[in-house]
C-alpha positions as CSV (number, residue, x, y, z in Angstrom):
1,M,-22.2,-64.4,-83.5
2,K,-18.9,-62.5,-83.2
3,P,-17.4,-61.9,-79.8
4,M,-17.9,-58.4,-78.4
5,N,-15.4,-56.1,-76.8
6,D,-15.4,-52.4,-76.0
7,A,-12.8,-51.5,-78.6
8,T,-14.7,-53.0,-81.6
9,T,-18.4,-53.2,-80.7
10,T,-20.7,-50.2,-81.1
11,V,-23.5,-49.3,-78.7
12,G,-25.9,-50.0,-81.6
13,E,-24.6,-53.5,-82.1
14,I,-25.1,-54.2,-78.4
15,R,-28.6,-52.8,-78.5
16,E,-29.4,-55.0,-81.4
17,R,-28.2,-58.1,-79.5
18,V,-30.1,-57.2,-76.4
19,L,-33.3,-56.6,-78.4
20,A,-32.9,-59.9,-80.3
21,F,-32.4,-61.7,-77.0
22,A,-35.7,-60.3,-75.6
23,R,-37.6,-60.9,-78.9
24,E,-36.5,-64.5,-79.1
25,R,-38.0,-65.1,-75.7
26,D,-41.1,-63.0,-76.3
27,W,-40.2,-60.8,-73.4
28,E,-41.0,-57.4,-74.9
29,Q,-44.5,-57.8,-73.6
30,F,-43.1,-57.5,-70.0
31,H,-40.6,-54.7,-70.8
32,S,-42.6,-51.6,-69.9
33,P,-40.7,-48.5,-68.8
34,K,-41.9,-49.1,-65.3
35,N,-40.7,-52.8,-65.2
36,L,-37.4,-52.0,-66.8
37,S,-36.7,-49.1,-64.6
38,M,-37.4,-51.3,-61.6
39,A,-35.3,-54.1,-62.9
40,L,-32.5,-51.7,-63.5
41,A,-32.7,-50.4,-59.9
42,A,-32.8,-54.0,-58.6
43,E,-29.7,-54.9,-60.6
44,A,-27.9,-51.8,-59.4
45,G,-28.7,-52.8,-55.9
46,E,-27.2,-56.3,-56.6
47,L,-24.0,-54.6,-57.9
48,M,-23.8,-52.4,-54.7
49,E,-24.2,-55.5,-52.5
50,H,-20.7,-56.6,-53.5
51,F,-19.3,-53.5,-51.8
52,L,-21.6,-53.3,-48.8
53,W,-19.7,-52.8,-45.5
54,V,-16.4,-52.4,-47.4
55,E,-14.5,-49.2,-46.7
56,A,-14.1,-46.9,-49.7
57,K,-10.4,-47.3,-49.6
58,D,-10.8,-51.1,-49.8
59,S,-13.6,-51.2,-52.4
60,A,-11.3,-52.2,-55.3
61,A,-10.2,-55.4,-53.5
62,P,-13.2,-57.5,-54.6
63,L,-12.2,-56.9,-58.2
64,S,-8.9,-58.6,-57.6
65,D,-10.6,-61.9,-56.6
66,P,-11.5,-63.8,-59.9
67,K,-14.7,-65.3,-58.5
68,K,-15.9,-62.1,-57.0
69,R,-15.0,-60.2,-60.2
70,E,-17.0,-62.6,-62.3
71,H,-20.1,-61.9,-60.1
72,I,-19.5,-58.1,-60.3
73,E,-19.1,-58.3,-64.1
74,D,-22.4,-60.2,-64.2
75,E,-24.1,-57.5,-62.2
76,I,-22.8,-54.6,-64.2
77,A,-23.7,-56.4,-67.4
78,D,-27.3,-56.8,-66.0
79,V,-27.4,-53.1,-65.3
80,V,-26.3,-52.1,-68.8
81,I,-28.6,-54.7,-70.4
82,Y,-31.6,-53.3,-68.7
83,A,-30.6,-49.7,-69.5
84,L,-30.1,-50.7,-73.2
85,E,-33.5,-52.5,-73.3
86,F,-35.1,-49.4,-71.7
87,A,-33.6,-47.3,-74.4
88,N,-34.8,-49.8,-77.0
89,I,-38.4,-49.9,-75.9
90,S,-38.6,-46.1,-75.3
91,G,-36.9,-45.1,-78.5
92,I,-34.1,-43.2,-76.7
93,D,-31.0,-42.5,-78.8
94,L,-28.4,-43.3,-76.1
95,A,-25.4,-41.6,-77.8
96,K,-27.5,-38.4,-78.3
97,A,-28.8,-38.5,-74.7
98,I,-25.3,-39.0,-73.3
99,E,-23.9,-36.2,-75.4
100,A,-26.7,-33.9,-74.2
101,K,-26.2,-34.9,-70.6
102,L,-22.4,-34.4,-70.8
103,A,-23.0,-30.9,-72.2
104,K,-25.4,-30.1,-69.3
105,N,-22.9,-31.5,-66.8
106,A,-20.1,-29.5,-68.3
107,A,-22.1,-26.3,-67.8
108,K,-22.9,-27.3,-64.2
109,Y,-19.3,-28.4,-63.4
110,P,-16.9,-26.1,-65.2
111,V,-13.4,-27.5,-65.1
112,E,-11.9,-24.4,-63.4
113,K,-14.4,-24.9,-60.5
114,A,-14.9,-28.6,-60.3
115,R,-11.4,-30.1,-60.9
116,G,-10.5,-32.2,-57.9
117,S,-13.7,-31.5,-56.1
118,A,-16.5,-33.8,-55.1
119,K,-18.9,-30.9,-54.3
120,K,-22.3,-30.7,-55.9
121,Y,-22.6,-28.0,-58.6
122,T,-24.7,-25.9,-56.2
123,E,-21.8,-25.7,-53.8
124,L,-19.0,-24.8,-56.3
């Protein structure tokens, strides 16, 4: 199995690896949309836990500590793995869904109104 990295690995290849992992363990039977969405939320919570009670201005600091960074990398990987498995079991084309969502966001947040602003689109 070739090592993966962002520069050379496609989303499709990662999806295939995630699917193969689940199938080898016969876990697809447990991977309903409900269960995967809940697992995704739980893992997102575990990611957030690393930044709990840290001021926003200091929130990059844990990423400089190699041990903490490894735990954070594990959690973001879990989030993405569950999102990919959700897409796998539901037949969602992630690239197509992301492209459509970016187009919707571009309409809601036009550059001339949203640049440099954290306001919600209804407040622009």
